[in-house]
C-alpha positions in Angstrom: 1.1 -81.9 -176.7 0.0 -78.6 -177.7 0.8 -77.4 -181.2 1.4 -73.8 -182.2 2.5 -71.4 -184.7 0.7 -69.9 -187.5 -0.8 -72.2 -190.4 0.7 -71.9 -194.0 -1.6 -70.9 -196.9 -2.8 -73.4 -199.2 -0.5 -73.2 -202.4 -1.8 -73.8 -206.0 2.2 -75.0 -206.6 2.1 -78.9 -207.3 5.5 -79.3 -207.2 7.6 -81.3 -204.3 8.4 -78.2 -202.4 4.5 -77.5 -202.7 3.5 -81.3 -201.8 5.7 -81.6 -198.4 4.0 -78.6 -197.3 0.5 -79.7 -197.9 1.6 -82.7 -195.9 3.0 -80.9 -192.8 -0.9 -78.7 -192.9 -2.3 -82.0 -193.1 -0.6 -82.9 -190.1 -0.9 -80.3 -188.1 -4.6 -80.1 -188.9 -4.9 -83.3 -187.5 -2.9 -82.8 -184.4 -5.1 -80.5 -183.6 -7.9 -82.1 -184.1 -6.6 -84.7 -181.5 -5.3 -82.4 -179.4 -8.7 -81.0 -178.9 -10.2 -84.2 -178.2 -11.2 -84.0 -174.2 -13.4 -87.0 -173.5 -10.9 -89.5 -174.9 -7.4 -89.9 -173.7 -5.5 -90.3 -177.2 -1.8 -90.3 -177.0 0.8 -92.9 -178.9 3.5 -95.3 -178.0 6.9 -96.0 -179.1 7.4 -100.2 -179.7 8.8 -100.4 -176.3 5.5 -98.8 -174.6 6.8 -95.6 -173.9 4.8 -92.4 -174.5 5.7 -90.1 -177.1 2.6 -87.7 -177.7 -0.3 -86.8 -175.1 -3.4 -85.1 -175.7 -5.9 -82.7 -173.9 -8.3 -85.7 -173.1 -5.1 -87.8 -171.5 -3.9 -84.4 -169.2 -8.1 -84.6 -168.0 -8.9 -88.3 -167.3 -4.8 -89.3 -166.1 -3.4 -86.0 -164.2 -0.6 -86.0 -165.8 0.9 -83.2 -168.3 2.8 -83.6 -171.7 6.2 -83.0 -169.9 5.4 -85.2 -166.6 4.5 -88.5 -168.8 6.3 -88.1 -172.5 9.3 -90.5 -172.4 7.5 -92.5 -169.3 6.3 -96.1 -169.3 2.5 -96.0 -169.9 2.9 -99.2 -168.0 2.4 -96.6 -165.0 -1.6 -96.1 -166.2 -2.2 -100.0 -164.4 -3.0 -101.0 -161.7 -0.3 -102.7 -159.1 -2.1 -106.2 -159.9 -2.4 -105.9 -163.3 1.3 -105.1 -163.9 2.3 -107.7 -161.7 0.2 -110.1 -163.6 2.0 -108.4 -167.2 -1.4 -106.5 -168.7 0.4 -103.7 -170.1 2.5 -106.1 -172.1 0.4 -108.5 -172.9 -1.3 -105.9 -174.3 1.2 -104.2 -176.7 1.9 -107.5 -177.9 -2.3 -108.7 -178.5 -2.2 -105.9 -180.6 1.2 -106.1 -182.4 0.2 -109.9 -183.7 -3.8 -109.6 -183.8 -3.8 -106.3 -185.3 -5.9 -104.8 -182.2 -6.2 -105.0 -178.3 -9.6 -103.8 -176.7 -10.7 -104.2 -173.3 -12.2 -103.0 -170.0 -10.5 -102.4 -166.3 -9.2 -100.0 -164.0 -7.1 -97.4 -164.6 -4.3 -95.4 -162.2 -4.7 -91.5 -162.0 -1.6 -89.3 -161.2 -3.0 -88.7 -158.0 -3.9 -93.0 -157.4 -7.1 -92.8 -157.9 -8.7 -95.5 -159.6 -11.7 -95.2 -162.7 -13.1 -97.3 -165.2 -11.5 -97.2 -168.5 -12.2 -98.3 -171.9 -8.7 -99.3 -173.7 -8.4 -99.9 -177.5 -4.4 -100.1 -178.9 -4.0 -100.1 -182.7 -0.3 -100.9 -184.3 1.3 -97.9 -186.3 3.2 -99.7 -189.5 6.1 -97.9 -191.3 4.8 -98.2 -195.3 7.2 -101.9 -195.2 5.7 -102.9 -192.3 8.2 -102.4 -189.0 6.5 -101.5 -186.3 6.2 -98.0 -185.9 4.2 -97.7 -182.6 1.3 -98.0 -181.5 -2.2 -95.7 -180.8 -3.9 -95.9 -177.7 -7.3 -94.9 -177.1 -8.9 -94.7 -173.4 -12.2 -93.6 -172.6 -13.0 -93.1 -169.0 -16.0 -95.1 -168.1 -16.5 -94.8 -164.6 -19.9 -93.1 -164.6 -21.1 -95.8 -166.9 -19.7 -98.9 -165.0 -21.2 -96.5 -161.8 -24.7 -97.1 -163.3 -24.1 -100.7 -164.7 -22.6 -101.4 -161.6 -25.9 -100.0 -159.2 -27.9 -101.6 -162.1 -27.1 -105.0 -161.4 -27.3 -104.2 -157.7 -30.6 -103.5 -158.3 -31.2 -106.3 -160.5 -29.3 -109.0 -157.6 -31.2 -107.0 -154.8 -34.8 -107.3 -156.5 -33.6 -111.0 -157.4 -32.9 -111.6 -153.8 -36.2 -109.9 -152.8 -38.1 -112.1 -154.7 -36.3 -115.2 -154.0 -37.0 -114.0 -150.3 -40.7 -114.2 -150.3 -42.4 -117.2 -149.1 -45.8 -116.2 -148.6 -46.3 -115.9 -152.4 -44.7 -118.0 -155.2 -43.4 -115.3 -157.8 -42.2 -116.9 -161.3 -42.1 -115.8 -164.8 -43.4 -117.7 -168.1 -42.2 -117.7 -171.3 -45.1 -116.5 -174.0 -45.7 -120.2 -174.5 -46.8 -120.7 -170.8 -43.8 -122.7 -169.7 -42.0 -122.0 -166.4 -38.8 -120.1 -166.4 -37.8 -119.4 -163.4 -38.9 -119.8 -160.0 -38.7 -118.3 -156.2 -38.7 -119.7 -152.9 -42.3 -119.3 -152.0 -42.9 -121.2 -155.2 -41.2 -123.9 -153.9 -42.9 -123.6 -150.6 -46.6 -123.3 -152.0 -46.1 -125.7 -155.2 -43.7 -128.1 -153.5 -41.3 -128.3 -156.8 -37.6 -127.7 -156.7 -36.6 -125.1 -159.2 -34.6 -127.7 -161.4 -38.2 -130.0 -161.5 -40.5 -127.2 -162.8 -38.4 -124.7 -165.1 -39.2 -125.3 -168.3 -42.6 -127.3 -167.4 -45.8 -125.4 -168.5 -47.7 -123.8 -166.3 -50.9 -125.6 -166.4 -50.0 -128.6 -164.3 -50.9 -126.2 -161.8 -54.1 -126.7 -162.5 -57.0 -128.7 -162.0 -57.7 -131.7 -164.5 -61.5 -130.0 -164.7 -59.9 -126.8 -165.6 -57.3 -128.2 -168.4 -60.4 -129.6 -170.2 -61.9 -125.9 -170.0 -58.8 -124.4 -171.1 -58.5 -121.9 -168.3 -54.7 -121.9 -168.5 -54.5 -120.6 -172.1 -57.9 -117.7 -171.5 -56.2 -116.7 -168.4 -52.5 -116.1 -170.9 -54.8 -114.6 -173.4 -56.9 -112.3 -171.1 -53.6 -110.9 -169.4 -52.3 -110.2 -172.8 -55.3 -109.1 -174.3 -56.2 -106.9 -171.7 -53.2 -106.3 -169.8 -53.8 -108.3 -166.4 -55.5 -111.4 -165.4 -57.0 -112.4 -162.0 -58.9 -114.7 -160.5 -59.0 -117.2 -157.4 -59.3 -120.7 -158.1 -58.1 -124.7 -156.8 -55.1 -125.1 -157.5 -53.1 -128.6 -157.2 -49.2 -129.2 -155.6 -46.7 -131.0 -156.5 -48.2 -133.8 -154.0 -51.5 -133.5 -155.8 -53.3 -132.0 -152.9 -54.7 -129.0 -153.7 -55.1 -125.1 -152.6 -57.4 -122.0 -153.0 -55.5 -119.2 -154.8 -55.4 -116.3 -155.6 -53.6 -116.1 -159.1 -52.1 -112.7 -160.8 -50.9 -112.5 -164.2 -49.6 -109.4 -165.7 -47.9 -109.1 -169.2 -44.4 -108.3 -170.2 -43.7 -106.5 -172.9 -40.3 -104.8 -174.5 -40.0 -101.2 -175.3 -41.8 -101.6 -178.4 -44.7 -103.4 -177.0 -43.5 -107.2 -178.6 -44.3 -109.8 -175.8 -41.6 -110.9 -174.0 -44.0 -113.4 -171.4 -45.5 -112.9 -168.6 -45.4 -112.4 -164.7 -47.4 -114.7 -162.4 -47.8 -114.0 -159.0 -50.0 -117.2 -156.6 -50.8 -116.9 -153.5 -52.2 -119.6 -151.2 -55.8 -118.9 -149.2 -56.9 -121.6 -148.4 -56.9 -120.7 -144.4 -59.0 -117.1 -145.6 -61.2 -118.8 -147.5 -62.0 -121.4 -144.7 -62.0 -118.5 -142.7 -64.7 -117.1 -144.2 -66.5 -119.9 -144.6 -66.4 -120.7 -140.9 -67.5 -117.2 -140.5 -70.6 -117.6 -142.7 -71.2 -120.7 -141.0 -70.5 -119.2 -137.8 -73.2 -116.0 -138.6 -75.5 -118.9 -140.4 -75.7 -120.9 -137.4 -76.7 -117.7 -135.4 -79.3 -116.3 -137.1 -80.6 -120.1 -137.2 -80.4 -120.5 -133.3 -81.8 -116.9 -132.8 -84.7 -117.9 -134.9 -85.1 -121.2 -133.7 -85.0 -119.3 -130.2 -88.2 -116.9 -131.4 -89.6 -119.8 -132.6 -88.9 -121.4 -129.2 -90.2 -119.2 -127.1 -93.7 -118.7 -129.4 -94.2 -122.1 -129.7 -93.8 -122.4 -125.6 -95.9 -119.7 -124.7 -98.6 -121.3 -127.5 -98.1 -124.7 -125.4 -98.4 -123.0 -122.0 -101.9 -121.3 -123.4 -102.9 -124.7 -125.1 -102.2 -126.2 -121.5 -105.0 -123.9 -119.9 -107.4 -124.3 -122.0 -106.7 -127.9 -121.8 -107.1 -127.7 -118.1 -110.2 -126.4 -118.5 -111.6 -128.2 -120.9 -110.3 -131.9 -119.3 -111.4 -130.3 -115.7 -114.9 -129.9 -117.1 -115.3 -133.0 -119.2 -114.2 -135.4 -115.7 -117.4 -133.3 -113.9 -119.3 -133.5 -116.6 -118.5 -137.7 -117.0 -119.6 -137.8 -113.5 -123.1 -136.4 -113.6 -124.4 -138.0 -116.4 -124.9 -140.9 -114.7 -126.0 -144.1 -117.0 -126.5 -142.1 -120.5 -124.3 -144.6 -122.6 -124.3 -142.3 -125.5 -123.0 -139.2 -123.4 -120.7 -141.2 -121.5 -119.6 -142.2 -125.1 -119.2 -138.5 -126.4 -117.8 -137.6 -123.2 -114.8 -140.4 -123.2 -114.3 -139.1 -127.1 -113.7 -135.4 -126.3 -111.3 -136.9 -123.7 -109.3 -138.9 -125.7 -108.7 -135.8 -128.2 -107.7 -133.7 -124.9 -105.2 -136.6 -124.2 -104.1 -135.7 -127.8 -103.5 -132.3 -127.3 -101.5 -132.8 -124.2 -99.3 -135.2 -126.3 -98.9 -132.3 -128.1 -98.3 -129.3 -126.0 -95.6 -131.9 -124.4 -93.4 -131.9 -128.3 -94.4 -127.9 -128.4 -92.6 -127.7 -124.9 -89.5 -130.5 -125.8 -88.8 -128.2 -128.9 -89.2 -125.3 -126.8 -86.9 -126.7 -124.2 -89.4 -126.2 -121.7 -90.7 -130.2 -120.9 -89.7 -131.1 -117.6 -86.5 -134.2 -117.5 -85.4 -137.0 -115.3 -82.1 -136.8 -116.0 -79.9 -140.2 -115.0 -77.2 -142.3 -116.7 -77.9 -143.8 -119.6 -76.0 -147.2 -121.4 -76.6 -146.4 -125.0 -76.6 -150.0 -126.1 -78.5 -151.3 -123.6 -81.2 -148.7 -124.0 -81.1 -149.5 -127.6 -81.1 -153.4 -126.7 -84.1 -152.6 -124.6 -86.1 -151.3 -127.8 -85.8 -153.7 -130.4 -87.9 -155.6 -130.2 -91.0 -152.2 -130.5 -88.7 -150.6 -133.1 -89.0 -153.9 -135.1 -92.5 -154.0 -134.4 -93.3 -150.1 -135.0 -91.3 -149.9 -138.3 -92.1 -153.3 -140.1 -90.9 -156.1 -141.8 -89.3 -154.4 -144.7 -87.2 -152.8 -142.6 -84.3 -153.9 -141.0 -82.6 -152.5 -137.7 -79.1 -152.9 -137.7 -76.8 -151.5 -134.7 -73.3 -150.7 -134.8 -71.6 -150.1 -130.8 -67.9 -150.1 -129.8 -67.0 -152.3 -127.5 -66.4 -149.5 -124.6 -69.3 -146.4 -125.1 -69.3 -143.3 -122.3 -72.4 -143.1 -120.4 -74.7 -140.1 -121.2 -76.9 -138.0 -118.8 -80.4 -138.0 -120.6 -83.8 -139.0 -119.5 -84.7 -142.5 -121.0 -87.9 -141.9 -121.5 -87.6 -139.0 -124.0 -84.1 -140.5 -126.0 -86.4 -143.8 -126.2 -89.1 -141.8 -128.2 -86.5 -139.6 -129.6 -84.9 -142.3 -130.9 -88.4 -143.9 -132.2 -89.2 -140.7 -133.7 -86.0 -140.7 -135.5 -86.7 -144.2 -136.6 -90.4 -143.4 -138.1 -89.4 -140.6 -140.1 -86.3 -143.1 -141.7 -89.4 -145.7 -142.6 -91.1 -142.7 -144.3 -88.1 -142.1 -145.8 -87.7 -145.4 -147.3 -90.9 -146.5 -149.1 -89.5 -150.0 -150.5 -87.9 -150.7 -147.0 -84.7 -151.4 -146.5 -81.8 -151.6 -143.5 -82.0 -149.3 -141.1 -79.0 -148.5 -138.6 -78.2 -147.1 -135.0 -75.2 -146.6 -134.2 -73.3 -144.4 -131.6 -69.9 -143.1 -131.6 -67.2 -141.2 -129.4 -66.1 -137.6 -130.3 -64.1 -134.9 -129.0 -65.0 -131.1 -129.5 -61.9 -128.7 -129.3 -63.2 -124.8 -128.6 -66.8 -123.9 -129.8 -67.6 -125.8 -133.0 -69.5 -124.5 -135.9 -72.7 -126.4 -134.4 -72.1 -124.4 -130.7 -71.4 -127.3 -128.6 -69.0 -126.6 -125.5 -65.6 -128.2 -125.7 -65.8 -131.5 -124.4 -66.5 -135.3 -125.2 -69.7 -136.6 -126.6 -71.2 -139.8 -127.5 -73.0 -139.6 -131.1 -75.7 -141.4 -131.5 -76.9 -141.6 -135.4 -80.3 -143.3 -137.2 -79.2 -144.2 -140.9 -81.2 -144.5 -143.3 -81.0 -145.3 -147.5 -84.1 -143.7 -148.2 -85.0 -140.9 -150.4 -82.9 -138.4 -148.7 -83.6 -134.4 -148.5 -82.7 -131.2 -150.7 -80.4 -128.2 -149.2 -83.9 -125.8 -148.5 -85.7 -128.7 -146.4 -83.0 -129.9 -144.9 -82.1 -126.5 -143.2 -85.7 -126.1 -142.2 -86.0 -130.0 -140.7 -86.1 -128.8 -137.3 -88.6 -125.9 -137.5 -92.1 -126.8 -135.5 -94.8 -127.9 -137.8 -93.1 -128.2 -141.2 -93.3 -131.6 -142.5 -93.1 -132.9 -146.2 -95.4 -136.0 -145.4 -99.3 -135.5 -146.6 -101.9 -134.1 -144.1 -102.9 -136.0 -141.4 -99.9 -137.6 -141.7 -97.5 -136.2 -139.4 -97.6 -132.9 -136.7 -93.8 -131.5 -138.1 -93.0 -131.9 -134.4 -91.0 -134.7 -133.9 -87.7 -133.4 -135.7 -88.1 -130.2 -132.9 -88.9 -132.4 -130.2 -85.7 -134.2 -130.3 -84.0 -131.0 -131.0 -85.3 -129.2 -127.8 -84.9 -132.7 -126.0 -80.8 -132.9 -127.1 -80.1 -129.1 -126.6 -81.8 -129.3 -122.8 -79.3 -132.5 -122.4 -76.3 -129.8 -123.0 -76.0 -131.9 -126.9 -77.4 -130.6 -130.3 -79.1 -132.8 -133.5 -77.6 -132.8 -136.3 -78.7 -133.7 -140.2 -76.5 -134.9 -142.9 -78.7 -135.7 -146.4 -79.1 -135.5 -149.9 -81.1 -136.1 -152.4 -80.9 -139.9 -153.1 -78.5 -140.3 -150.6 -80.3 -141.1 -147.5 -80.0 -139.3 -144.0 -78.5 -139.4 -141.0 -79.7 -137.9 -138.0 -76.6 -137.8 -135.0 -78.0 -136.7 -131.2 -75.1 -135.2 -129.7 -75.2 -135.8 -125.7 -72.3 -134.8 -123.4 -70.4 -138.0 -121.5 -70.7 -138.6 -118.1 -67.6 -138.1 -116.5 -68.6 -139.4 -112.9 -71.2 -142.0 -112.4 -73.4 -139.6 -110.0 -77.0 -139.0 -111.3 -78.4 -135.5 -111.0 -81.2 -135.1 -108.9 -84.3 -135.4 -110.6 -86.8 -132.8 -110.2 -89.6 -133.3 -107.4 -92.7 -135.5 -108.9 -95.9 -136.3 -107.2 -95.0 -140.1 -106.3 -97.6 -141.9 -108.5 -99.6 -143.8 -105.5 -103.0 -144.3 -104.2 -103.6 -142.8 -101.3 -106.8 -142.4 -99.6 -109.3 -139.5 -100.0 -108.0 -136.7 -97.3 -110.8 -135.1 -94.8 -111.4 -131.6 -96.3 -109.0 -128.7 -96.8 -108.8 -125.6 -97.2 -107.8 -124.5 -100.0 -106.2 -121.2 -102.0 -106.2 -121.8 -105.8 -104.4 -119.0 -107.8 -104.4 -118.8 -111.3 -104.5 -115.9 -113.7 -107.2 -117.9 -116.4 -110.7 -117.7 -114.7 -111.4 -120.6 -116.6 -108.6 -122.8 -115.1 -109.3 -121.1 -112.1 -113.2 -122.2 -112.2 -112.1 -125.9 -113.3 -109.5 -126.3 -110.4 -111.7 -125.3 -107.7 -114.8 -126.9 -109.0 -112.7 -130.7 -109.2 -111.2 -130.0 -105.5 -114.6 -129.1 -104.1 -115.9 -132.6 -106.4 -113.2 -133.8 -104.1 -114.9 -132.8 -100.7 -112.4 -129.7 -99.9 -113.3 -126.4 -99.4 -112.0 -123.3 -102.2 -111.2 -120.2 -102.1 -109.7 -118.7 -105.2 -107.4 -115.7 -106.2 -107.1 -114.1 -109.5 -103.3 -113.4 -109.0 -100.5 -113.4 -106.6 -101.0 -110.4 -104.9 -104.7 -110.9 -104.3 -103.4 -114.6 -103.1 -101.1 -113.1 -100.1 -103.9 -110.0 -99.6 -105.9 -113.0 -98.4 -103.3 -114.5 -96.5 -102.7 -111.2 -94.8 -106.1 -110.7 -94.1 -105.6 -113.9 -92.0 -107.8 -116.4 -93.8 -106.7 -120.0 -92.4 -105.7 -122.4 -95.6 -104.4 -125.8 -95.2 -102.9 -125.8 -99.0 -102.1 -123.0 -101.5 -101.4 -124.6 -105.3 -100.8 -122.0 -107.9 -99.7 -121.0 -111.5 -96.2 -120.2 -112.5 -96.9 -118.4 -115.2 -98.3 -115.1 -114.1 -98.0 -111.5 -114.8 -96.3 -109.0 -112.7 -95.5 -111.8 -110.2 -94.9 -115.5 -111.0 -96.2 -118.5 -108.8 -92.3 -119.5 -108.1 -92.3 -115.5 -106.5 -95.5 -116.6 -104.7 -93.8 -119.1 -103.7 -91.1 -117.3 -102.2 -93.2 -114.9 -100.2 -95.3 -117.7 -98.8 -92.3 -119.5 -97.4 -90.6 -116.1 -96.0 -94.1 -114.9 -94.0 -95.9 -118.6 -93.7 -93.0 -121.5 -93.5 -95.2 -123.9 -92.5 -98.2 -123.8 -95.4 -97.7 -126.0 -98.3 -97.8 -125.1 -101.6 -98.2 -127.1 -105.0 -97.0 -125.1 -107.7 -99.0 -126.3 -111.4 -96.8 -125.6 -114.1 -95.6 -127.1 -117.2 -92.1 -125.3 -117.6 -89.0 -126.2 -116.1 -87.3 -122.8 -116.6 -87.5 -121.9 -112.3 -85.3 -120.0 -110.0 -82.4 -122.0 -109.1 -82.7 -123.4 -105.5 -86.7 -123.4 -106.2 -87.3 -126.2 -108.7 -85.4 -128.9 -106.5 -87.7 -129.1 -103.6 -91.4 -127.5 -104.5 -94.5 -129.9 -105.6 -95.3 -129.6 -108.9 -98.3 -131.0 -110.9 -97.9 -130.9 -114.6 -100.3 -129.2 -116.7 -102.7 -130.2 -118.0 -104.3 -132.4 -115.2 -106.9 -134.7 -114.5 -109.1 -134.9 -111.2 -107.2 -138.0 -110.1 -103.8 -136.8 -110.9 -105.1 -133.7 -108.6 -105.8 -135.8 -106.1 -102.5 -137.2 -106.3 -100.3 -134.6 -106.2 -102.5 -133.3 -102.7 -101.9 -136.1 -101.2 -98.5 -136.0 -102.0 -98.3 -132.5 -100.5 -100.3 -133.3 -97.2 -98.6 -136.6 -96.3 -99.8 -136.3 -92.1 -103.3 -134.9 -93.2 -106.3 -137.6 -91.5 -107.7 -139.5 -94.8 -111.3 -141.1 -95.1 -111.4 -144.4 -94.2 -112.8 -146.5 -97.0 -112.7 -146.6 -100.5 -111.0 -143.6 -102.3 -113.2 -141.1 -104.4 -112.1 -142.5 -107.4 -113.5 -145.9 -106.6 -117.3 -144.0 -105.4 -117.6 -143.6 -109.5 
């Protein structure tokens, strides 16, 4: 209600009339004060709840003027639901009986809109204690309630957000490190349900080693001191399995800086770590393969040049041996030189094996049968202090391999194992099948493989020795006790057959050398490359032979050996020069050519001869097998270095219909 009129002046008169005037003046001031308040609805009710006064704040909140609402029951400000529930009457009863009513709830304006109100009702009593009415103060809290509702909604949305995250474990810790909440990601990653883990200390997620090093406490101390802790490491799930985790811990502080706890976010990055490790292994494998390929090319080139030197040396020594006659001392020296040349030839074969340039004669091989067949050889070679044991499954697939080379590889591995066990011990040869899905870390193609392993209980190798073990000429044996080509040869043979050699070793734990060989799905041996048959034919009538080689020493030596066999020989130092001689019309019965020549190879020369002189036989001299497809299978070959009797056999095999000399062979006339 609005107060109007002029306020009386204060009087110094203390009589009854003056006191009444002062009281009226105070009441007017109070009414003016109440009426001036616009942020609160302040009004009076009679004992039955009828409105008896109304201030400006009430008019602003509720929309009623004083004339519209005085004398009306205050229940009209309540919602229909509250009126039906008797809330207005209960509020007055509470104020009367308990001296005060206070509460919050929805109220209704004149226009029907609702607002959230905070209500206080106090009883007004006479000096004798009788109930005169009620003082009611209402505050519009709609804005605050909207803010609180928005805050609660935001908190709920955040809670739902955190709960819905399944790729991260997000949870809180109290200041002591006990878990205080738990999201779905934490349950998925760590395996604990909320009721199992809330209240437990987070150190249970750490490994025994980390707990012994007090890592959980250090993590919380770092987060509290530096404002953040982040680290990767092994963590433990409920079932005891380990996973590699990225962990971030942040401190949670009150506005005044007091530490309230910690927010902890954990991510399972096991797959990422494994992918990184796989990538590193792949890179290491690629680097090693490139390195070995480069070394292989170098080794193959050295072996080729060494073969040429040995060819010249062996041929010259053989021819010289025929001319020394009965000089026993000279013959002994030449024989000694020839034995050294033999050893040199064996060395070049091992070098070519590493370079995957040796000639293999693959055929179906049953590994248990092959191993049983060489058991006596192994035991005799290894000595009595080594016990050979074998472990094979009842059923094992066949492999396509060169039996002689495979036996030599096994013997090499067995000798290495014996040397690693100076006091002797068991040596196990075992085999099993394994399937490779996709390209694996060691570069094998998908498919089924037989793993042939030689296992010793010897000294083992450290990581650096293991890394270099298959490099050519690398050896840990003393001077003169090894060439360093044994494992290189096995490595090259396995790769040439489509497999791989792997080594597993650690100091004091022995070594396991495993040859991976593809399983032969069909029992149809591949056709071996044509080889000169080991016959001893009668000497041929003289042939007219064109010898082609870019190495003058080999060319001279080959011509001398052929002439010594009774043939007429013309020479050419290149394929082009040979073609020129043929084009000039010179007639030859046979062409013997080297393969590895500059500008035009022996294989290319063979193709030109077949195109223009298809009836002219050709013998290819080489130690390599990397010949063009379609040529390797049907061109006659002789492997360098060769002896005179091997050359005679090769020429005879290429010329099966050429007339022979009757009587003893040339080799018998010495």
